[in-house]
Structures are given as structure tokens and as C-alpha cells.
C-alpha positions, 0 to 999 in steps of 0.5 A: 422081832420083824421091823414093819413098815410104818406106812398106812395100808392099801385096804383096797389092796387087802380086799382084793386079795381076799376076793372082798367087794369094794364099794366105791363112792363118786365126788362130783361136789366140791364139798369137803363136808359132803365128801367126809359124809360119805366116807362114812355112809359104809363106802370102802373108797371115795373117788374124787373126780377131776374129769367131769365132777366140778372140781378143782385142784384145791377142792380135790385137797381139802376133800382127800383131807376129808376123805382121810378123816373116815375109813374110806380110801382116798382115790383120785380120777384124774381128767387126762393122761397128764404125768405132772397132775398124776403126781400132784394128786398122789403128792396131795394123799390119793392112794389110787388113780383112776385115769380115763381113755387108756387105749393102748400099751403105750398109754397104760405104760405111760401111766404106770411109770408116772405113778411109780417112784425110780427105778419102776417109774418117773414119780419125781420126789415131793410126796408133801401130804403122801408123807402125811397121810402114808406115813414116815416110810410112804416114800419107800413103800408107795409103789406097793400101795398106791393103785394105778387104775386105767379107764377102758371105755373105747373100741381100741382099748378093748382090742388091746385089752390083753396087752394092757393088762399084761402092762406091769404095774396096772392094778386094776381096771375100771370100765366106763359103760356109758363112753362104751356105750358111744363107741359101741353103741353109738349113744348111751340109751337101753340098747347097749347089746354090743357095748354090753358084749364088750365089756363082758369081754374085758371082764372076762379077759381080766378075771383070766389075766388075774386083775380085777375090774371095776366100774361105774354103775346107775344106782345100788341096784345096777351096782348089785347085779355088776357084783353078780357079773363078777366086778370086784369094784362097783360105784352105785352112782355119784354123789350128785345123782344120789342127791337129786334122786333121793330129793325127787323121792322126797318130793313125790312121798310129800306130795302123794295122796291128799295133803292135809293143812296143818297150822304152821308151828309157833316156835322152832325153825 
């Protein structure tokens, strides 16, 4: 009988190996309640955004706990390449980290090094909640389960994409299309010919290297287009955008056409 490790398997790695599309929720609202709800909405992962989301580290811990009660795999986007913070979110139970503005081999190597236990890296011992979520032998197998995901969103990153993809320990790349638009087109408007060409180039190089690529999308239709393009992981908008868009639609439906007055209800609330 073969001993099997007790660590919780990262289902995203299994999906990548099987060529399945990963749908990723993006959490910018500091609420464990909404995080839990979105984790049950059919997504495969949920990313807590510490860069542009209105979320602090304490909020992130509560949200990680909430996502852990759902089928979704918890991920965190950190605000910067900060080794101490990377270690903290992994210790808090993130099963993958997305790091913005990785533009060079050196930065990609520093990112991997901070996220891996020795001898593969310099992550300090102190798994804390990682043990609760991952299991008793989390430390022995964390390097093989946790995902390290640099964001590609600058001209320099596109120029260095082959070398970044070759860094040992880079498990996936994640494209930031809006910052790419700033970098290549000078704005985030509709005319994105240069940045779209850069995105297509990055995706092609990732596919050639056997590294999956993810991307942030405007909505579900945009996500479907990116899946058809070849992206392995897609994020169909963030929680705040989805919430406000849904409410605007509901308001428009409510006020469409002639409104017939009705008598107020006498009971209930």
C-alpha cells in the first residue's frame, strides 16, 4: 500500500494538466459573506485582490476562510513584489499568488524564491493557517501545490517573456490587459491594436513553453472570447463590477415602459 500525502490537492493544477478551462472570481469587496457566495457560484478559483481591491490583510484572512468553505481554490493578488507579504498570504492559506508588474527574469526569480520553501526558495517556516487548509503535511508538499503566477503587463515584460517563462517555478502567467493597453496604446480605450498584438504574442510564447496563461476579462462574453483565443484561466469581471452591472440592469428592467401604480402592501416587509 502506497502512502499518500495528506495535503489538500490544488485542483487548479489538475485542471491545467487536463487542459480544462479555469473560471476565476475576482474579489475586491472586503466581505467574507460575498466571498463565500461567489465561491459557491460555480467558479474554480477565487482571487482576493490586495492590489486594487478595498481589502486589508485582516479582511483577506476572513475571506480566505470563507472561500475555503466553498469548492473554489483560494488565490491572492498581492500589491507588489514583497517577500514578507507573499509569505504571509501563503501562511494564511492562499493556494496561489498573483504578483503584478513582473517585468524581468530577476523579478520572476525573486517571486518564485519567496514562495517556495528551502531548498527551492527562501520561504520562512510558519505555515500557520496553511496547515489548517492544506493538511498536516502541508510544509512537505506546499512547493508542489501552491501556484506562483507573475503578471505580465509592461513593455519590458513582453520583451522578456521567453526568459520569464523559462524561470523554474513559474506555474502560470496572468495578463493584465488594461495596464498592457496603457503601456502599448497609451490609454485603456477601445483602440487596443498594439496591446492586443502584444497579448497574442505573450499567449503564443506561453503555449510554446507549456505554461498556462490567465487573463482578466470585462465580462462573460469577453471571457469566452479569451478561452477561444487559448487562455487557460479567465476572470469574467470583478465582484463590484458584476454587482453594479446587475443592479443597473434590474433598474432598467424595472423602469422600462409604462409603470402601473400598485397599492402598497399591508403586511410583510
